N, C-alpha and C positions, 0 to 999 in steps of 0.2 A: 504493500500500500504506500510505502514511502517513495518519493522521487529521488532522494539522495540520502546518504547517512546522516546529514545534518538537517534535513527538512522532512519531518514526519507529520502526517495529518493529525490534527487534534480535534477536528469536528467535521461534520458533513452538512452541507447546505442543501436543503430540499426546496425545489421550486415546482409548483404544480397548481392544480385547481383550488387547492386549499390555501394558496398563498405561498409565503416563504418562511422557512423555519430552519433553525440550526440544531444539530444533535451532536453532543459532545462524545468523543471517543475516549477510551481508556488511555491514561498516560503512564501506566505502570510498566510499560515495556517499550523498547525501541526496535523490536524485531517484527518483520512483516508477518512471519508465521503466527506469532502470538496474537497480533492484531486481528488476523483472520479468524483465529480460534474463538475469540471473544466477541467478534462482530456478528450480528448487528446490535448496537446499543439502542438505535432509533426505534425499532418496533416495540420496545418496552415503554416508550413515551406515548402519552395520550394523543390520539389522532394521527399517528404516523402510518404511512403518509397518504394512504389510499382512501377513496370514498367511492360510492357507487356511480358518481358522476364523473370520475376522473377518466380522461382519455389519454393523458400522458403526464409524465413528470420527469424532472432532471435531478441528478445527484452530482454534487461537486465537492471534492475533497479540499479542505482548507487547513493551513497551518496558522492558527490564530485568525488573522485577517487577510492572509495571503493565499490566493487560490493556487492549487497544485494541479498541473495538467489541465485537461479539458473536461467540461461537464459531460456526463453520460446521460443520454436521453432514453427513457423507457416508454414505449407505446403499449397501452393496454388494449388487447384485442380479446373480447369475450368469446368463449367457445359457442358455436352455433348449437342451438337446442333442437333436437329432433324427437319425434315420438319414440318413446321407449318400446323396444321389442324384447319381451322376456321369453327366452328359450329354456325349456327344462328337458332333461334327458336322464335315462337310467345309466348309472355309472357302472364301472367294472365290478362293484361290490353288490349290485342289485338295488341300491338306493338311488334316489333322484337328486341330481344337482341342477342348479339353474344359473343363468347368467343374463344380465341386462345389457343388451346391445344398444348403446345410446347415440351412436353416430348414424350416418346415412343408412336408411333401409329402403329397399325398393321391391315392389311387386310387379311381376310380369305375367301376362296372360297369353298362352300359346294355344293355337288350334291347328289341327290337321283335318282338312275337309276334302270331300269328293263331291262330284256333281253327277246327276242322272237326268234323263229326259223322259218325263212321264207323258203318256198320251193324254191329250186334252180333248174336251168336247164329248159329245154323245155319238157313239158309233152304232147304237142299236136301232136307229130309225132309217128312214129312206134318205135323209139328208143330214149333213154334219152341222151341229150347233155347239157353240162353246160360250163361256162367260168371259167378260173382259178381265176379270181378276185372275183367271187361270194362267199359269205359267208353264211353259215347256222346258224350263231350266230350274232345277231344284238343287239346293245344297243340303247335304246331310253331314253332320260333324261326326267323324269317326273317332276323334280323340281330343281331349282338352286337358291342359295342365296349368296349374298356378305355381309360379316360381317366387321365391323369396330370397333376397340377398340382404345380409346384415353385416355390420362392421362394429368391431369393438372400439371402445375408447382406448387411450394409452394404458397399458396394463404392465404389471411386473412379470418377470419370467417364471414366477411361481405358477402362473396359469397354464404353462405349457402342458403339464401333465393332465390338467383338467380338460383342456381342449383335445388332447389325444383320446380321452374317454368319450368325448362328444363325437369324434370321427368314427368310432367303432360301435357306437350305441345303436341298438335295434329298436329303441323306443324314444322318440323325440317329439316334443310338442311345442306349439306356439301358444303361450298363455295370453290370449287377446282380451280377456276380462279377468283382471287379477282379483277383483272383489268377490266374484263368484267362482273363480278358478275354472272358467270356461277355456277349453283348449281346442286346437286344431292339430291333427296328426301331420308330421313332417317326415320326409326321408332326405337325408343329407346327400347332396350331389358332389360336394367337394371331396376329392380323392386324395389330395395331399396338401400339406402346407409346410413352408420353410420354418423350422423352429428358430426363433429369434432369441438372442441373449443381449443383455445390457452391454457386454464387452464389445460386441460387434455392431449392434444395431442402435444402441442408445435408446431410441424410442421403439416400443413394441406395440404393434397393432395388427389385427387379423381380420380377414373377411371370409364369410362362409355362405354357401349357396344351398338352398333347400327346394324340394318339390313338395307341395302340399298333397296330403294323402287322399284327398277327395277332389275329383274333377268338378268343373262347374256344371256340366250337364249330367243329370242322373240317368243311368241306363236301366230301363225296366225289362 
């Protein structure tokens, strides 16, 4: 934190939506490592430094009244809020786990259809007659699927083993009404995922694809 051996920071100047304030640092040491270990002092002070209306703020190190280096600007960007998708599944021990996927989720509706040409009109008389609403081209849906894609928030690598159990589970449900525990059956489409660790990836986030277990059109 020090610029030179003879110029150590003694306080931090905060400038933001709340105005300007100074927060004193410890003076019991002149070593950078110890300063970092005991920092921050500021958050222990009332009102430091954020508020719900803050969009940015700057921090500037000072030695008494002398600024050290350049101020550091922080822009506050709130996470986007998406509808929560709770997925629960039977784990390897026969019990149920669940996870709330709070980032982007998408549903996709897929159909596979064929066409046929029915005979229109009346052929049992001496002349042909037909109605204006009759069509000689008809669609019939042979299959329909509902797809669901979900994304995790940033998680720790401790969840890697939990998601492995999701990958191999034969009972997976989308809890779409948590109050009543209403569920929709799912089958996981994702066949592999790269196991991420903090050492390599820093930020860990996963995406999973599912097919809903009931088609949109009921077959009788």
